C-alpha positions as CSV (number, residue, x, y, z in Angstrom):
1,M,-13.5,4.9,3.2
2,L,-10.6,3.6,5.7
3,T,-10.7,0.1,7.1
4,I,-7.7,-1.2,9.0
5,L,-7.0,-5.4,8.7
6,S,-5.8,-6.6,11.7
7,P,-3.6,-9.7,11.3
8,E,-6.0,-12.0,13.3
9,K,-8.1,-11.3,9.7
10,F,-5.5,-12.8,7.9
11,K,-5.4,-16.4,6.5
12,T,-2.3,-18.9,6.2
13,I,-2.5,-21.0,3.3
14,P,-0.2,-23.2,0.9
15,W,1.5,-22.1,-1.7
16,K,0.5,-23.1,-5.4
17,N,3.6,-25.1,-5.9
18,G,2.8,-26.8,-2.4
19,L,6.5,-26.2,-1.1
20,G,5.9,-23.6,1.5
21,H,3.0,-21.4,2.9
22,T,1.9,-17.5,2.7
23,T,0.1,-15.3,4.5
24,E,-3.0,-14.1,2.8
25,L,-3.7,-10.1,3.6
26,A,-6.3,-9.2,1.5
27,I,-7.9,-10.9,-1.7
28,S,-10.5,-9.4,-4.5
29,E,-14.1,-10.6,-3.6
30,G,-14.9,-14.2,-4.5
31,G,-11.2,-14.6,-5.1
32,S,-9.7,-18.1,-4.6
33,L,-5.9,-19.1,-4.9
34,D,-6.9,-20.7,-8.5
35,S,-8.5,-17.3,-9.5
36,F,-8.8,-13.5,-8.5
37,D,-8.4,-10.4,-9.7
38,W,-6.0,-9.2,-7.2
39,R,-3.9,-10.4,-3.8
40,L,-1.6,-9.1,-0.9
41,S,0.4,-11.6,0.8
42,I,3.4,-12.3,2.7
43,A,5.9,-15.2,2.7
44,S,8.6,-16.5,3.9
45,V,11.4,-18.2,2.1
46,V,13.7,-20.5,3.8
47,N,15.5,-22.3,0.6
48,D,16.1,-21.6,-2.8
49,G,13.6,-22.8,-5.4
50,D,11.2,-22.3,-8.0
51,F,8.5,-19.9,-7.7
52,S,4.6,-21.1,-8.2
53,N,3.3,-20.6,-11.8
54,F,0.9,-17.7,-12.0
55,A,0.7,-17.3,-15.8
56,G,-1.6,-14.4,-16.5
57,Y,-1.2,-12.5,-13.9
58,Q,1.5,-9.7,-13.2
59,R,3.6,-9.9,-10.0
60,N,5.2,-7.1,-7.9
61,L,7.6,-8.7,-5.0
62,V,8.9,-6.6,-2.2
63,L,11.6,-7.5,0.1
64,I,10.5,-6.6,3.8
65,E,12.7,-9.0,6.1
66,G,16.2,-10.4,5.9
67,E,19.7,-9.9,3.5
68,G,18.4,-10.5,0.1
69,L,17.1,-12.9,-2.9
70,T,18.2,-12.9,-6.4
71,L,15.2,-13.6,-8.7
72,D,16.8,-15.5,-12.0
73,H,13.5,-15.2,-14.4
74,R,15.2,-17.5,-16.7
75,N,14.6,-15.3,-19.8
76,G,17.4,-13.3,-19.4
77,D,16.1,-11.1,-16.5
78,I,17.6,-11.3,-13.1
79,D,16.4,-9.1,-10.2
80,N,18.9,-8.4,-6.8
81,L,16.7,-7.4,-3.9
82,T,19.2,-6.8,-1.4
83,N,17.8,-3.6,0.7
84,L,14.8,-3.2,2.5
85,L,11.8,-2.5,0.1
86,D,13.7,-3.2,-3.0
87,I,11.1,-4.4,-5.5
88,A,10.8,-7.0,-8.5
89,H,8.1,-6.6,-11.0
90,F,7.6,-9.6,-13.3
91,D,5.3,-11.7,-15.3
92,G,3.7,-14.7,-13.1
93,G,4.3,-16.9,-15.8
94,C,8.1,-16.6,-16.0
95,N,9.9,-19.9,-14.8
96,T,11.3,-17.8,-12.0
97,H,13.8,-19.2,-9.2
98,G,14.9,-17.7,-6.2
99,A,17.9,-18.0,-4.4
100,L,18.8,-16.7,-1.1
101,V,21.6,-14.4,-0.4
102,N,22.4,-14.9,3.0
103,G,19.8,-16.7,5.0
104,G,16.0,-17.0,5.3
105,I,13.8,-13.8,3.9
106,K,9.9,-12.4,3.9
107,D,8.6,-11.0,0.9
108,F,5.6,-8.9,0.4
109,N,3.6,-10.0,-2.5
110,I,1.3,-8.0,-4.8
111,M,-0.4,-9.9,-7.7
112,T,-2.9,-8.7,-10.3
113,K,-5.0,-10.3,-12.9
114,Q,-3.1,-8.8,-16.4
115,A,-6.8,-8.8,-17.9
116,S,-8.6,-7.0,-14.9
117,F,-6.3,-4.8,-12.8
118,S,-3.1,-3.0,-12.8
119,A,-1.2,-2.4,-9.6
120,E,1.3,0.5,-8.6
121,V,3.5,-0.3,-5.7
122,N,5.6,2.3,-4.1
123,C,7.8,1.8,-1.2
124,Y,9.3,4.5,1.5
125,V,11.9,4.1,3.5
126,E,12.2,7.2,5.4
127,Q,9.9,9.0,7.5
128,Q,7.6,11.3,5.4
129,K,3.8,12.2,4.3
130,V,2.5,11.0,1.1
131,I,-0.6,12.3,-0.5
132,I,-2.8,9.7,-2.5
133,N,-5.3,10.8,-4.9
134,L,-8.4,8.4,-4.8
135,S,-10.8,7.8,-7.9
136,T,-14.4,6.4,-7.8
137,D,-12.6,2.8,-8.8
138,S,-9.2,2.7,-7.2
139,L,-8.6,0.8,-4.1
140,V,-5.5,1.7,-1.9
141,F,-3.8,-0.6,0.7
142,A,-0.9,0.8,2.8
143,Y,1.2,-1.6,5.4
144,S,4.1,-0.6,7.7
145,L,7.0,-2.5,8.7
146,S,8.1,-1.1,11.6
147,D,6.2,2.0,13.0
148,E,2.7,3.0,13.4
149,M,1.5,5.0,10.6
150,M,-1.1,7.9,10.6
151,I,-3.7,8.1,7.6
152,N,-5.7,11.4,7.2
153,T,-8.5,11.6,4.7
154,S,-10.1,14.7,3.1
155,D,-13.5,13.6,4.5
156,N,-12.1,13.8,8.1
157,E,-11.3,10.3,8.6
158,V,-8.6,10.0,10.8
159,G,-6.4,6.7,11.5
160,K,-3.8,5.5,13.7
161,V,-2.7,2.1,11.8
162,P,-0.2,-0.5,13.9
163,V,2.9,-2.0,12.8
164,A,1.8,-5.3,10.6
165,H,-2.1,-3.8,10.2
166,L,-3.2,-3.6,6.6
167,A,-4.9,0.1,5.9
168,K,-7.8,0.0,2.9
169,L,-9.0,3.1,1.4
170,H,-11.5,3.5,-1.0
171,V,-14.3,6.0,-2.2
172,N,-17.6,5.1,-0.1
173,Q,-20.4,4.4,-2.6
174,S,-21.9,7.7,-1.4
175,A,-19.7,9.7,-2.6
176,K,-19.3,8.5,-6.1
177,G,-19.9,11.2,-8.7
178,T,-18.3,14.1,-6.3
179,E,-15.0,15.5,-6.9
180,R,-11.7,13.5,-6.1
181,L,-10.9,12.6,-2.8
182,N,-7.3,12.3,-1.0
183,A,-5.5,10.7,2.1
184,A,-2.2,11.4,3.5
185,V,-0.4,8.6,4.8
186,T,2.4,9.5,7.2
187,G,5.0,7.3,8.2
188,K,8.2,5.2,7.3
189,N,9.3,1.7,6.0
190,I,5.9,1.8,4.2
191,L,4.3,0.2,1.1
192,I,1.4,1.7,-0.6
193,I,-0.3,-0.1,-3.1
194,E,-2.8,1.4,-5.8
195,L,-4.9,-0.9,-7.4
196,E,-6.9,0.2,-10.8
197,P,-9.6,-2.0,-12.9
198,K,-9.0,-1.7,-16.2
199,K,-11.1,-0.3,-18.6
200,T,-12.6,-2.7,-21.3
201,I,-13.6,-1.1,-24.6
202,N,-16.8,-2.4,-26.5
203,F,-16.7,-2.1,-29.9
204,L,-19.6,-1.6,-32.3
205,M,-19.6,-3.7,-35.3
206,T,-21.3,-2.0,-38.5
207,S,-21.8,-3.5,-42.1
């Protein structure tokens, strides 16, 4: 149920528009830069510029280092990320332009295919314990910027997660069909990402 991914497992890949590189922390099974259900990554931005086109995807972008980034989506919407763990939610198909406030920044990106997954991203600056309910289909990730996290699960797993490591939480196959499980994540300057598959509805046509 709890897996800890170390930075040695992360991959460095080019941006889709070729203007930089990103560190890919995790991606849906079988996914690639051009096609995936969900992806978590960290990017360093050192110059103003346009974002890659990810039409068909929802983007969640969190400021994790630096003095700020302004996102102009060129549709009338503007996001000003100026504080640690400020977050912007926007359509990956927008013609988004990023402008640095005062020097380079790092951001944490969560992208989900709009047709298949949704993401809930919560950020916590102050030290606290966050209780997460895990369903049989959900997938949860936790990441700390500055301190070790402690994770306790309802099936008695306990894990210490070092800074810059990614914790992955999911319901074991053997537990499916049982009561909902939960986990407690304790730390500060943390991101918690909950990924949920979207339900497909099949319509029966009758004459």
